[in-house]
N, C-alpha and C positions, 0 to 999 in steps of 0.2 A: 875300553869303547872308544871308539876313535872319530871324532867328525870334521878332523882335517890336522894337520901336519902339525898346528900349533894348537890342537887342544884332545889331548888324548887323558882319557881317564883311568882311574885303577882302583876299583873297590876290594876290599879285606875285611873280614872278620874273623870269629872263631874258627879252628878248625874241628874243636868239638864243643858239644855242650854251647851256652851261650854269652854272650859279650856283646861289648860296644863295636860300631864300625869304624875301619880306618879309610880314609880317602884320600888318594893321591893324583894329583893335576900335573901333565906335561905342557909346557908354553911354548914347546920348540928349541929350547934351551935346557931348561932345567925341570927336576921334577921338585914338586913341594906338596908337603901335607897340606890341604883343605879343611875346614870345618866340615864335620858330617852330621847328619840327623841325628837326634837322642834318640835312638832305637836299639830295643834289645835284641840283637839277631841270632839265631838259633843257625848249626850249624847246617841243619836238613833245610834250611832256607833256600840253601843253591842249588838244592836238587827238584823244589817245586815252587820255585816264584821268582821271576825276573828280579834281578839287581840292579841295573844301570843302564838308561839309555840317553842320549845327549844328541842335540845337534849344533850346540855352539859354547865357547866359555860362559855364557847367561842362560843357558837353556839346557837344564840335565834334570832327569828324574830317577828317584830311588823308589823301588815299590817294595813295600816290606808286609809280610804276612803276618807278623806279630800283634800289628795295630792297625790292618785291615787299611790302610792309608797309602797314599802317594806321597812323595815328599818333592817339592820342585826349588831347584835352584837356579835364581834371577841373577847371578854374577856377585850378590852382595850377601843373600842371606836364604833360609831354606824356608820353607812354607809347606806348611801341612795342608794335603787336600784329601779328605775322605772319599774311599772309593765307594762307587754305587752300588746296589744290592744286585749280585749278579747269580746268587743260587747256586753255589760251590762249595764243593769240599775242600778244604784247607790241606788236606794231603795231595791234592790236585795239581798238575804241573802247570803255570802260567807263562804267557810271554808277553813281551812289550815291546814297541817301537816307536821310533819320533822321526815326523818329516819336518814340524815347524814348532815354535812354541803354542801353536793353536791345531796342532794336528798331530795327536798322539794316539796311540791304538793299545788297548790292554785285552788279551783274550784269556781267558780260563773254563775250562768245563765245556758247554756248548752255549756259550754267550761271548760276546764280543762287547768294548766299551770303548765310545770314541770322546774324545777330549776337543773341542773346539776352544779352547780359550778361556770359556766361561763355565762349561757344565760339561756333564758325562752324559753320553748317550746310549743306553744298551739295548743290543741286537741280538737275536737269536742266531744261532749258527746252525749249517745242516749236517754238523759230525761236532766228534769233541775235538778241542783244540789245544795245543802245548805252547806252540810257539807263532809268533807273526813277525815278520818283515817287510818293507815296503820299498819301491822305488820312485814311486808317485803317488799323488792322491787315487789314482784311480788305478794303479798297481800295488794293491795291499794284498798279502797271501798268508793263510794261515794253513796250517798242518797240525795233524795228529791221527784218530783213529776212527772207526766207525761206530765203538764201543765205549762207554766208559770205563777207563780203567779201575781195575781191582785194587784192594790194600796191599795184595804183594805184587804189584808190578804188572800183573798178567790180567790180560783183558778179553782174550780171544779175538779181537777185531782184526778186519785187515786196515791198511793204510788210507788215509783220507786226507785230501789237500783241498782248500777253499780260496775261493778269490773275489776281491771286492772292487768292483768295477765303477766305483763311483756313486751306484746308487743301490745296491743289494749284494749280499755274500751268496755267491753261487759255487755247487760243487762241482769241482774238475778231476773226470776219471782219471784213477790210479790204477796202474797195473797189481791184479791180486796175486795172491801164491796160496792156492790149497792144496800142495801137495801132502799126500797123507802120510804121517810118520810111518817109518819101517821099523819103530823099535818094538820088540816082541815083548806083548806082557805076560802076565803069571800064568795066563792059560796058555801061552806057546803060540799066541795069535798076533799080526801085525796091528800096533797101538791102534793106528788109523786116525789120530788126532792130526789138526793142520794147524800151520804158524800161525803165531799170534804177533801183528806186526803194529806197530804206532810209531809215527813220528816223533821226532823231539826236537827238531832244530830247523830253520827255513832260512835260506839266505836268495835275497831278491836282487839281481842286477840290472834286469829291465824286463819288459814284456816277452821276450823269447828267450831268457836266460835266469832259470830260477833251480834253485837246489835245495832237497830236502832230504834230510839223515834222521836216523830213525834206529829201531832194532826192529830183530826178528828173532823170535823166540820158538824154539822147538821142545819137545816134551822129551826128556833122555832119561830112562829106567836108572842109568847109573848116579846120573848128577843133578836129577828131577828137571832142570831146565838149562837148555843150551842157547845162550843170546850170540848172536852177531852183529855188528853195524851195517848198516845197508846205505847207500848213498843213490839218489834218484836225481836225474835232469830233466828240466822241462825247455824244450827248445822251441815254444810258440803254437806247437801243434799237439805232441803228446809228451809222455815221462819215458825215460830210457834208463835202463838199469846201469850203473855206473862202477859201484863197489858193493862188494859184498866181503867182510873180513872181521877176524875175532879178536882184531889187535888195535883197533882205534880208541884213543882216551878224548880226543879232541878235536875239532871240524869247524871252519870258521872262513869268512870271503877271504880272498887272497887278494883285494883289492881292484882286479881287472876283471876277468870273466869268468873264473875258477874258484877252486875252495882248496884251502890247506888243510892236509890231514896229519896230526902228529897220532904216531902207533905209540902203543906199550911201551915195546921195546926200544921206543927212540929215544923216551925218556931214562934209561939206561944209560945214555952215552950223550949226555948234552945236546937231546933232539935230533941224534943222528937217525938217519932214514924219514924224516919229515919230508913229506911229497907234495906237488902244486899238483892238481887234477883239472886239467881243462874241459872245457865244453864237448871237445871232439873224442874225451876219453885218455887223451895222453897224458904220462903223469912225470915230472920232474921232480928228482931229488933236490933238496934245499941243501947247501951247506950247514954242519953243525955248529953249535953254539961256538962263539971266539971269546978268548978269556976265560975261559972256565976249564974244569977238569973236564975231560971227555968222558969218564967213567963215574962222575959224580950222575947222583941218580935225580931227576927233578919229577916233581907231579903236577903235569898242565892241566889248567880247569878252564880254560877257555883261551881263544884266540880271535885277534879281532884286527882288521886291514885299514889303514889311513885310506879314505876315498879318493879314487881317482889316483891312486899311485900304487907301488909294488912293495910299500914298507907294513909290516904285518909284526903285531905285538903278540906274545904269548906270557901269560901270567899264570900263576901256582906257586907252587913250595918246592924250595932246594934240601936236597938233604946232606948231611954230613958235618964237617965240624961247624961248619956256618948255615947252620939249620935256620930257614927263616920263607919271606916271602921273596918271589922271583918276578922280575920283568924281563922278559928276554925281545930282542927288536931283529927283524931280518929286513935289510933294504939293498 
């Protein structure tokens, strides 16, 4: 997570099971370990709960599902801020974003909570949300689906996007995909089931430049479910389809107007094949990692851009003789 060239945070935890958090901070010259809140972190939390958001070196938040609390960093110490009752299932994905110390959003299930510097205010959302992002107090976007996610990750939902205009949350029309499955069932007839679509991430650059990333699941009698990654772009008037790929592992802001897409195959060659997608649909390949074995396998969990720059950080794990955490930087 980066709020500026001299304020980049990296949060790590157990790859499996439970353990303590590890927090690193980059001040523009050096990476240094910072004290992390004393939270027992479950590896599953990375899939269902937001980890870290920050607006500066003296304003960072870590959200933990384990103790149902937010932990705020003021530049000197962490303080625990209890989360409001949002009537959600711990297995549901959640999202958070921050514009200022007194302007923080958390979404989970069909509820959103706003922190004004003193207290949380809970609001009902018009659909189920998994992620939230903002470029201004009246340009806050949440994405998710029209139905509650089920325990197995499926929902039968269509994609949903919502926008906060400073006064209320409104549902924004999103393209539907109700193409019946042509898979032949045990009776020798087309299955006819429709795709299940759920957005899991949103990137907001401005009023006419929003990106929504999610999954499209279709029934497959041989594999059970076949999942692809989809990316849509909002130009201020409507959503348009930008990408439909089975090989995407991480997506994030490119620091300008587009997004960075890391594919699974890119992870086998030092991120070779990572691309930048522009609002007009053009794709530009990024150079592979330097100073590393191009054949080394890496596992990218997230990418984050430094606002207003073309510098992008990728975090995750690297495999081989020197197995362990990885931070890569494009600039």
